[in-house]
N, C-alpha and C positions, 0 to 999 in steps of 0.2 A: 666492614664489621667493625666495630670498637671493641675496646677491652671489656671483658665481663668479670664481675666479682659477686659471689654468692655467699650468704652465710651458711647456708644448709645445703648438703649434697642432693644429687638427684633421687637417690634412693629415699631420703627423708620425704622429699614431695611427692615420689610415687605412693609412699604409704598414706599420706594424707588425701591424695586423690583417689585412693582405692576404695574409700568410703562410698564414692559415688559410681566408680566405673572399675570394679575389681578385674574383671576378666582381660579388657581390653589392654589395661595398662600393665598387667601381669605378663601377659605375652609380649608387649614392647618391651619391658624390662629384661625378660629372659632372651628375647631376640637379640637385643641390644649387647648383653653380656657375651654371648655366644659369637656374634659376628664381629665385635671389637676384638675379642681375644684372637679369634683366628686370623682378622686382617693384620693385627699387629706381629703375630707369629710368621706370616707369610712375608711381611715387609722385612723382617729381621732376617728371614732366610735368604731373601735377594740380597740384602746388604752384605750377609756373611759369605754367601757364594762368590760375589763378585770381589770383595775386597780380600779374601783368603785364598780360594782356589785358582781363580783367574790369575791373581798375581804369582802365586806359587809356580803356576805353569810357565809364565813368562819368566821367572827366576832360573826354572829348571832348563829352559830352552838356552838361555844365556849361559849357563854353566857348562852345558854339553859343548856349546860353540867353543868356550875358552879351554875346554878339557882337551878336544881333539886338536887344538892348535899346537900343543907341547910335542906330541910325537911327530907331527909333521916338521915342526922346526928342529927337532932332534934328527931327523933323517937328512935336513939341509946342513947344519952345522956341527952335529953331534957333541952339542954342550950338554954337559952332565947336570946342569941347572934346570934343563927342561924336564927331567925325570923328576924332581922335587915339585916343580910346577904342577905336572900331571898328578902327581900322587895328593898333592892338596885340591886340584879340581875335582878329581874323580871322587874323593871323598865327600865334597859338597854335593855332587849329584847324587851319591847315595843318600846322604842325609835328607836332600829335598824329596827323593823317591819315598823314603820312609814316612815323611810328613805328609805327603800327598796321599798315601795309602791309608794313613788313619783318617784324614780328612774325606776320603772318598768311600769309607767303608760301608755307608748307608746308600751308596749309589753302584749298583753291581755293573750297569753298562760302562760307566766311567772307569771302575776298577778294572775291568777286563781290558780295555784299551791300555790303561797305565801299566797293566802286567806285560802286555805285548811290547810296549816301548821299553819297559825295564829289561825285558829278556833280549831285545835288539841291542840294548846299550851293554848287557853283560857280554854279549859277543864281541862287540866294539872294544870293550874294556880288556878282553882277552887278547885281542890282536894289539891294543896299544901296549899292554904289558910285555908282550912278545918283543915288539919293535924296541922298547926301552930296556930290554934285559940283554941285548946284544949290543957289544961294545963297538963294532964295526961290521957294517954288512958291505961286503966287497961286490957282491953280485947286484948291478944296478937294478935289473929285472926283480929281483928279490925284493929291493927296496919299495919298487913301485907297487908290486903285488900286496905286499904288507900294508902299505898306505891305503891303497884301494879298498882293501878288504876292510879295514878299520873305517874309512869314511863311508863305506856303503852301509855298513850296520850302524853308524852313528846317524846317518841321514834318515834310515828307515825308523829309528827310534824317534827322531825329531818329527817324521811324517805322522806317527801315531799321537804325538803330543800336540800337534796342529789340529789333528781332529778332534781332540779333547777340547780344545779352545773353542772350536767351532760347536761342539756339543753343549759347551758350556753357556754359549750365547743363545742357543736354541731353548734351553732350560730357563734362562732368565725371563725370555719372551712368554713362555708359557706360565711361569710364576705371575707375570705382570696381569696376563689375561685372567688367571684365577683371582688375583687381587681386583680387578675390575667387576667381575661376577659378585664378589663379596660386597662390593660397595653398591651394587645394584640391588643385590638382596637387602642390605641394611636400609638403604632408601625406602624400598617398598614396603619393609617391616614397619618402619618409623611412620611414613605418611600413612599407612593403612591404620595403625594404632591410632595416631592423632585424629584422623578423620571418623573413626566409630566414636572416639571419646567427643568429637564436636558435636555428634548427633545427640548425645546425652545431655551436654551443657555446653553454651557458647563460651562463657568466660573462662572454663578450664582448658578450653581448645586455645584461646588467646594466650594463656599463660605457658601452656606448653610449646607454643609456636615461637614464643619469646625465648624460652629457656633451653629448648633442645633443637627444633627444626631449624631455625636460622643458623645457629653454629654448625650443625652437621651439614648445611649445604655449603657453608664456606670451607668445611673440612673436605668435602667431596670436590669442590672446585679446586682447592689446593692440591688434592691428589690427582685430579686431572691435569693440572699445569705441571706436576712432576712427571706424570706420565708422558707429557709432551716435551720432556727434557728441560724443562724450566727448573733445574735443581736448586736456584737462589731463592725460590718461593718460600716464605716462613709465615705462620700464623701468629707467633709471639703473643699469645693470649696469657692474661694473668687470671686464670681460674683455678679454684680449689677443688674440683669436682672431676666426676670420671671424664667429661668432654675435655676439660683442661688437661688431664693425663693423657688422653688420645692425641690432642693438639700437641702435646709436648713431645709424644712418640713419632708424630708426624714430622715435627721440625728435626728431631734427632736423625730420622730415617733420611730426610732430604739433605741434611748436612753430610751425612756418609755417602750417600748417592753422588752428591757434589763432589765430595773428595775423590771416590773412584773414578768419577768420569773424568776428572782432571788428570789422574793418573794414566787413565786409557788414551786420553788426548795426548799425554806426554810422549806415550809409545808410539803413537801413530805418526810423530814428526821425527822418528829416527830412521836413517837409512840402514836396513838390516845387514847389508853387507859389510860396511865399513864402520858402523857404529856412530857416524857423524849425523848432523842434522840433514833432513832431506830437503827437496826443492820448495815444499809447502812451507816449511819452517823457515827456510831463508826468506821467502817472500815475506811473511809476517815480520820476521826480525828486522829486515832493510827498512820496510815502510815505517816501523816504529821509530827506528833510529834517524830516518828521514824527516819525519814530523817532529821529532826532538830537535834535530839540528835545525830546521826551519825556524822553530821557536826560540832556540837561544843563540843562533848564529854560529853553530860550530860546524867543523868539516866531517865529513863522512867518506871513506875510500872504499873502492871495491876492486877487487883483484881476481881475474879469472885465470885459472890454470888448466892446461890441457896436457895429458900425457902424449908425448911424441911417439908417433908410429905405434900406437896401441894395437891397431888391427892386426899389425905385422906380429906383435907378441902373441895375439891370441891364435893367429893362423899357424905360427911356427911351434909354440909350445903348449896350446891348448888353452879353453877358457879357465880351467881351475888355475892354472898359473896366472892367467890374466887377472883373476879374482884376487889372488894372493899377493900380486903386484899392487892392486888398488888398495887393500887393506894395509900393506906395509909403508905405501905412500901417504895414506891418510893419518897413520900413526906419526909418521915424521913430520908431518905438516903441522898436526895438532899439537905436538910439542914445542913446537917453534912459536905459538901465538900466545896472547894473554887470555885470561879468563873472561874478560870483557869483550873479546872478539868472537865472530862466529865463523866456523869452517863448515861448509856444507857439500854434500854431493850433489851437483846439479843435475847430473844425468850421463850415463855412459862413463867415460874416462875424464868429464869435466868437474872442476870443484870450482866453489866461489868463496872467497874470502871477505868478510864484511868487517871493516876496521873502525869502530866509532871513535871520533875526535881525532883521527889520524889524517893529515893533509897527504896531497899526492906524493910530494918527494919523500915521506915517511913511509908509505906505502910501497914505493918503489924499492927502497932500501930494504924493506923486510921481505918483499918478493924474490929479490936477488938472492938474499940470504938463505930463503926456503929452497930456491932454485939451485943453489950450491949444494944444499944439505941432501937434496934429492939425487943430485949427480953422484955424491960419494955412497949411494947405497950399494953394498955388495950383496947381491941376491942371485942365488943359483937355485935351479929347478931341482926336484927330487931325482933327476937323471944326472945332475952335476953340471948342467949347462948354464953357462953365466948369461944373465939377462940385464942388458944396459937400459937403465931407467933415466930418462929426462923429462923435464917439463917446459913448456913455454908459458909465458905468461903476460896478460894485459891488464893495464893499470888505468883506473878512471876515478875521478872525485867529485863530490858536491861540495860547493856550487859550480866548479869551473866546468864541468863536462855536462850540466844539467841539473834540473831540480827535481825530476821524477825518474823513479827506479828505471823505467824503460829506456830513458836518455843515457843514464849513466851506465847501464848493463850494455847498450848498444855501442856507447863509446870505448868501454873496456874490451868488448868483443872485437871491434875494429882494430884495437890495439894488438889484441892477441893474433889477429890476422896477418898483422905486419910482422910480428914476432915469428910467425911461422914461415912468412915469405923470406925472412932474413936468414933461414938455414935452422929454425928452431933451437931449443935450449938457450933462451934469451928473454928477456923482459923489455917490454916497450911500454911507455906512458902515452896516454892519449893526448 
């Protein structure tokens, strides 16, 4: 369908046609106005719910994770700076709870879950403030009990928040179904009105088909494409009438949904434990860099890191300590790389580092630097037990070790195996 440009509005053409067919076209105009307005309102509701409430919930989850880290770190190193960190983060959590309470004021089910999450957070906050108010806890059991109580309340609060996220997704689906029903009703109303009009006079039917039906079909088709997640679909009509306004509203809605979808897509590429890229994002990133390197003849290096004796750490100190080890390890490694590099958690205790435009020898130097930094990590469990953290690394590069991701990864994996065979805590180049 091409661009449309009309000198007169639809309403003026309806008034002229009413001389011949008053009732059918009056029904058509009223039906269009009601359905169009309701459709736009529902579309705006979906966009607002997706972009505001869903993102605020994600922010709140992140803030709670950040907040509970400070008391745990305080129990480990008793650094007074952790008190300031917690004060700031807990205030951020309170602020987001307040904003969400206003947003969910018209949604009683969501507000009930939010209040439950907030109540659990208040309990966690009390435990955290108790931990931070004591300069030194001599009883190790008292330390562990205080930390577990705080973590329990915090994770219960996070559980309610995750339920809210799922509930939000269900409501979006319900809104989409209602929009589809509005679209069906709109099509029936318009087609019915045009059909009745055509029985009265043929030429008026042709005029209406050209000025209304065909554009509406294009709008319905565009709405269907958007419903099928084709958010890049745009009408881009140059019309100065009501259908033009609706087309512009559809385009604005599609743009907002595309942006929201991109934000959700970005969240799906993050490893929730470490905050690094996940395996899915690693696969996308390295394939993009390999394609670029093949095109321009540049190097790409890959380093696989594996935490030495990680199972022993889990078995001896527990999985919570193991998780904390992975988080601290991820932070140290991430601080050692460039913005153009990508560090991802491949799975379990394995991390992969993609280095665009870095040859194998440069990757080896960086891997050794990271390995030595990890070796210097001074980490103690909440009980005061020291945990020795070391990593082994395997290095491979394009094009020396292959032109496909599987070939390069396999070469780096074999080099990692050699590093393990040599006694661990070392780097081997393929």
